[in-house]
C-alpha positions in Angstrom: 17.7 14.4 -12.2 19.2 11.4 -10.4 19.3 7.8 -12.3 16.5 5.9 -10.4 19.1 3.3 -9.6 20.9 5.6 -7.5 18.1 5.9 -4.8 18.7 3.7 -1.8 16.0 0.8 -1.4 13.4 1.0 1.3 15.4 -1.6 3.4 17.8 1.0 3.8 15.5 4.1 4.1 13.8 2.3 7.3 17.1 2.2 9.2 19.0 5.1 7.6 18.7 8.8 6.4 19.8 9.3 2.9 20.8 12.6 1.6 22.3 14.0 -1.4 22.6 16.9 -4.1 21.7 17.1 -7.6 22.6 20.5 -9.6 22.0 23.0 -6.8 19.3 21.1 -4.9 19.9 19.3 -1.8 17.7 16.6 -0.6 17.1 13.9 2.0 15.0 10.7 2.5 14.2 9.5 6.3 11.7 7.7 8.3 9.5 10.1 10.7 7.0 9.0 13.1 3.8 10.9 13.5 2.0 10.5 16.5 -2.0 10.9 16.8 -4.0 10.2 19.9 -4.8 6.6 18.6 -1.3 5.2 17.4 1.8 6.0 16.0 2.7 5.9 12.3 5.9 5.9 10.5 6.1 7.3 7.0 9.0 8.5 4.6 9.7 12.0 4.4 11.4 13.8 1.9 12.7 17.1 2.2 14.7 19.6 -0.3 16.6 22.7 -0.2 18.9 25.0 -1.9 22.9 24.6 -1.8 25.3 25.0 -0.2 24.3 24.1 3.4 23.5 20.6 4.8 20.2 19.8 6.3 21.0 20.4 9.8 22.7 23.8 9.0 19.4 24.9 6.9 16.1 26.1 8.7 13.2 24.2 8.2 11.7 27.4 6.6 14.3 26.9 3.9 13.1 23.4 3.3 10.3 21.8 1.3 8.8 18.4 2.8 6.6 16.1 1.9 5.6 12.6 3.4 4.9 9.5 1.7 3.6 5.8 2.9 6.5 3.7 4.0 6.2 1.4 1.6 7.8 0.4 -1.9 5.0 2.5 -3.4 5.5 5.7 -1.2 9.4 5.1 -2.0 8.6 5.5 -5.8 6.5 8.4 -4.9 9.1 10.1 -3.2 11.3 9.7 -5.8 8.8 11.2 -8.5 8.3 14.3 -6.0 12.0 15.1 -5.7 12.2 14.9 -9.7 9.1 17.1 -10.1 10.5 19.8 -7.4 13.9 19.7 -9.5 12.1 20.3 -12.6 9.8 22.9 -11.3 12.2 24.9 -9.4 15.2 24.5 -11.6 15.9 28.3 -11.8 16.1 28.3 -8.1 18.7 25.5 -8.0 20.5 26.8 -10.5 21.1 30.3 -8.8 22.2 28.0 -6.0 25.2 26.6 -7.6 26.4 30.1 -8.2 27.2 30.2 -4.3 30.3 32.6 -3.7 32.3 30.2 -1.6 34.6 32.9 -0.5 32.0 35.0 1.6 
């Protein structure tokens, strides 16, 4: 998977989405506001999906999401989650890399 030093710091993620790809898996980390009857809470949301399309061009049904606390510990948990998703679904990501760009 990515080198841990390649992930953006929490200060960046609080202000900006961060996306990338690795060996057929696309991913994004972004903050999300969760509203409840009592208040609003910000979380760090991680998403992953298969190549070749962007986040916006891929339906939510074809993405996997997980939310974490908007803390440094949550950022580390999100990194670990992305790494597990990659390892557990490696066959899917490998198949996605074989996309026929001439379609």
